[in-house]
N, C-alpha and C positions, 0 to 999 in steps of 0.2 A: 833760280826762279827770282827772289827778291833781292832788290841791288841796294837797297836803303830806306829809310824812313821820310813819307811822305809830309802827314800833317797827322794834326791831331784834330776830330770833330766834335765841336761840342753843340749838343744840345740846347735852347735855346725857348721858352716863351713867348720872349716879345724881343724880336732880333736889331729890333730899332735899341732896344737901351742895352743888349748886349754889345752893339756894336761901338755903342758911344762908351761903355766904361770898358771895355779892351783897347781901344784906342786912347782914350783920357787916363783910365786908371792903369793900365799896363805899358802905355807907349806904343802902340803895335802902329806899322803903317798897314794900310790899305791897299791891297793886290789889283782886286777889284768888288765891285759889290752887284748885285742881281735882286733887289729885294721887289718882294718881301719873301723871294726864294731862298737867298746863298748870299754868304760876305766871305771872301777869303782875307785872313791878314797877316802880315808876318811881324814877329819880334824881332829884329835885326839882329840886337846883341846878343839874342841866344842862337839865333840859327835856327827858328823856328816857324814853319807856318802853323795856322789855328783859322780852321773855318769853323764858321757860324750856320747852323741848318735849323730853322724852325720845328718845333716838336707837333703831334697832335694835341689839342687840345686837354684830351683825354690821356696822353700819350706820359710812360713812365721814362721816355730817356732822362728828361731834367733832373739833374742831380743826382743821376745812379751812373751818367756813362764813363767814358774815359777819365782819367786823370792823369794828366800830363804832368812830370818833373822836370824844374827847371835848376841847374847848378848854378849855385852863391856862393860865394866865398867866404862868408859869414853870415850863417841865419837869424842871429839875432841881429846885426844889421840890417838884413834885408827884413824881418818883421818888422822895424821899427818905420822903417821906409814906404813898408805897404800902407800900414795904421797910419799913418801922416798921410796920406792919401784917402783915407776915409774906406779902407779895404778891411773887410773883419776877418781877423789872422785868428789864427790858433797858436797852439804853445810848442816849442820848441821840444825835442826830443830827440831819443836813439830807444836803438831794440835790438837786441841780441847783437851787440858790440856794430851798430851800425853807425854811419858817418850820421852827423846831427841834421835833423828833418824836420818839416814843419808842413802846415797845411794854411792852405787861405782858402776865399771863395769869390766866385765870381757874383755879378748882377743878379743873374738866371741860380743861384744856389749850389752850382757845378765845383767840385773839390777840384783845386789845383795844388802843386807841391814843391818845395823846395827845400833842397839838399845842398849839404857842404860838401865843397869839392874836397 
């Protein structure tokens, strides 16, 4: 039935702002954009497709949607690089013997994660 991972849908309140954030701050490339309805991006170095979709003004999707995780070699270094780009970042941590991980947030308040490989 399932043959692989397709993409992560990130809900937005302001698709123009989110598109700018993902391209300028994370370095995503644009697959296609159909504003104001939809945008499809790719984060080439991670092999990930991220799609942006506006949420209803009263919707509860934004900030509570999926949380994609990206692998990194060094969580602490990745947090420094993200913070240097003006991105809100959390603290590096581990739970129950897990690899080190941390959270950062996009322009819409959606949480994204990094995990040390």
